N, C-alpha and C positions, 0 to 999 in steps of 0.2 A: 671241383678239381683234385689228385691226388698227387702227387710227383711222388715217389719207387726209388729207390736204390736198396738193389740185394747185390747178389756175387754180379754184375756188367759193372763197368764202372761210370757208368755215365747214368742222370737220371733220369728216369720216363714217366710222364706222362699216363697218368689210369684215364681212361675214355668209360668206364663202367656208369658212369650218371647219366645222358647224355648217350652210351648205347637202349640205354633202357628205355629209351622214347624215341621212339620211329627206328632202332637199329641208325646212329645221326653215322658209323663208323664204315658201310656198306666196303669193301673193292671188289670190283670185275679184274679176276686179275685168271696167269694158267702157268699150268706146269709143263711137261713133252707131256702128262696122262691127262688134258684134258683140261675145265674149265673146274674153275674150285668159286664155290660159291663160303666166301671167307668176312670177317667184320678184324677190325683193328680193336684191341683189345685193351695196349698199350703202347703208347711207341717214345722213339730218342731222335737221335739225328743217327744213327747206326745203325735197330731195327723198332725189331714191332714184333711185340705178344699180339698171332691172331689167333679166335675159334675158327672152328671148322663146323658152320652152318647145318653141310648133310652128312651124313648118315659115308652114304658112297660116297664121299667126297675124302676122302678120310685114308680109304685106296688109290690119291690122287697124288701123294706128297708126302713124300721122304725124307731127311738127312739128306745133306748137299746134294739137292732138285736145286735149280735152278726156277723161279719163278718169274711173270711179263706183269709185272701190275698199270693194265693199260688207266685205269681210272681211279676212281674212289670223291665216293661222295663223306667229306667234312665237314659237319656239323654244317650242314645248310650250301658250304662249298664248291663246286662241282667242278672241277679238274686236280684236287689235291692230286702227289701223287705219279697222274697220270705214266707213262713209258718213262716208272721206273723197271729197273732189275734188284731181285731180291738172290739171294742163300738159302736149304733152309738149314736149321741150325739147330734144331732139334723140332722131335714129337709126341705129344704125348697127351694120349687118350684118345679127345677132339680139339685138343690146343696144340698148335705150332708155334715157334719166334725162326722169327729171318735175317736176316744181316742188309741190309740196304746197299749192293755197287752201284757209282759208288758213296756212297754217307750222303744223308741228305742235304741238303747245302742253305735245310733252312735254320735257325739258332733253336735253343728249347726256351724261349721268351719270345720267337716268332710263331709257336705251333701254343701255344700258348695263347697269346692274341687271337687269330684266329677260333681262340674257344668264345673268345669273349664275346 
């Protein structure tokens, strides 16, 4: 697991290693334009980078769109992020970034512990 730091002020936990094994970070989410098939690429308390898995879903999410996360399988832990809201901050090709509203109550060490 890598912890990234770039233009954002918070550390982000990169999940690419566990995503390569059976898409372990799939998210059940809904935008105002329909259901979304997305996977977490990296995550922090403030937000996450998502992979938009279907070409048809790319038109269902745009910057400033609100999304509602109904649930997530996070490294075999069901219920993580359930009923969480987020706002899309950016979108580029098959990826987008969202900001949690409100931010997660989980601290970075808690998220890392879920992965072990």
